[in-house]
Structure formats: C-alpha cells, structure tokens
N, C-alpha and C positions, 0 to 999 in steps of 0.2 A: 366780655370774655369771662368765662368761669375759671377761677384759679384752682387748679388741682395739683400742679407740680411746680417745682422751682423754675423749670423752663418757662412756664406760664408767667411767673413773676418777672423773670428777665425780659420777656417780650413786653409786658406791661410797662416796666421801668423804661425800656427803650422808646416806647410810644409816647411817654409823657415828656412835656417840654420843661416842666419845673418840679422842684422838690416838694412843693405843697401838695401836688397830686400824688407823688410817691409816698408822702407821709399819710395821706388819706388811704392809700392802698394798704400800708402797713397796719393802720388802725382797723380797716375792714378785715384783714387777715386775722388780727387778734380777736375781733368780735366773732369770727367764724370758728374759733377753737371750741371744741366740746367743753361744756362746763366741768370744772374740776371739783370733785366732792370736797367739802370743807375738811373732812376727816383726813384727807391727803395733805392738807396744808399744815405741816408740822415743821419743827425746827430741823428735823432730819432731812426733809425734802427742800428746805429753803436753800437757794443758791447764794453762797457767800460772795461778796465782791460787787454786788449790785446795789446801787443807791435805792432803787425801787424794790419792793418785795417781789421775788420770783420764786416759784416752786416748780420742781420737776419730780414726778413720781414715776419710776420705771416699773415695767412689768415685762417679764420674759414669758412668751407664749409661742409654742411651736418653733422654737429656735430663733425667734425674732424679738427685738426689743421694741416695746411700745411705751409711749410717754403720755401721762396726763400732765398738763402744765397750766400755769396761770400767772398773772402779774396784776398788781394793783395800779399800774400805769398803762394807759392805752397804747402808746407807741412801743413801749417795752413789751407789752403782750403781743404786739405785732411782730416784734423782733423774735420773740420766742416761737411764734407760729412759723416764721421764716426759717429758723434753724431746724424746726421739727420737719419741715418739708425735706430736709436733707438727712435726717437722722431717724425718724420714726419708721417703724415697721421694717427694720433691716436686721440682719444677723449682727450681733455685737461686733464680731470681727470685721464686718464690712463698714463699720462706722469710722470714717477717716476725718479726724478733726482738722488736719491740714487741708483737705479738700473742702471742708465746710468753710474754713476761713478764706480760702482762695476764691470760692464762688461768691461769698458775701463781699469780699474786697472788690470783685469785678463789678458789683453794683454801685460802688462808690460811697458806700455807707459811712466809712470812717471819716470822709471829708465833710459829711453833713450831719453827723451826730455829735452831741456834746461829749466831752471827755468822760463824764460819768457813764453815759450810755455806751460809749465805745468800750470802756472797761467792763461794764456789766455784760455786754455781748461776749467779750472774751471769757468772762467767768462762766457764762452759760455754756459756751462751747467746751471749755475745760471740764466742766461738771459732766456734760454728756460723755466726754471721753473717759472720765473716771468710771461712770456708771457702765459704759460699754465694756471697759476692761474688767471690771468686777463681774459682770454678767458672763463674760467669755471664759472666765477662770473656773 
C-alpha cells in the first residue's frame, strides 16, 4: 500500500500485529519526506522541547500553509511526517492541533514512545499551531 494520507497510515497501523512493524512504517514515512534545504535548518525553525533536532519551515502560498521539515533521528522524522499528513497544505485556520493530537492518540503512539519522544511530538504539534496562528493573522 502506498501511504498518501493519514487514513492510509491508520489502515497500515491496524494491519500490523506488532509495534516493530509500526516503527518501520514511521521510519519509512520519514525517509519519504522531501529533503529540507540546509539553509532552512536554523535556530528560528528549530522546534524547542524535542530531544532530537527537529526543524519546521513554514511557507504560505495560495492561502495554504506548507512545511519543509526534517529531524536528525529516524523515528522522530517519521513522527514529523505523520504530523504533516494532518497539517501540510491546509489553510492556517483549518489546522486544528486538538484534532491532530486526537488522531495521533488514536494510533496508540503515546503508549509506545519514550517520554522524550512523546514530549517532542507535543512540541511539534504546538509549534505547528503557533505557525498556523501567525500565518492566519
């Protein structure tokens, strides 16, 4: 199955029997992210609160928010890709961090991620919310 939407991820997660397969899927999602130019990896685009390095660079085009993103850790990069499936290419006002958290919680991630990764995921979602609010203003 080709992963193009969050619904595709949910279907794949449901099809897997164990978390090793789900972690591999996350890593594959991260590998599929378009490369982020090094010029975008600045202190201003770095997400605070993540143990790993995570960068989010927003761009508003045609009324939609687009993100370039990267991480220096494979699973975290997959988590970034997962969040972007729910936030990228949407009007800023349509980005709902509560919905993002709820959909990720439904995957059971919080029970299977370290506390550092869980906190980092929350920081990514919060940062996307901030960027959306700033872009909408």
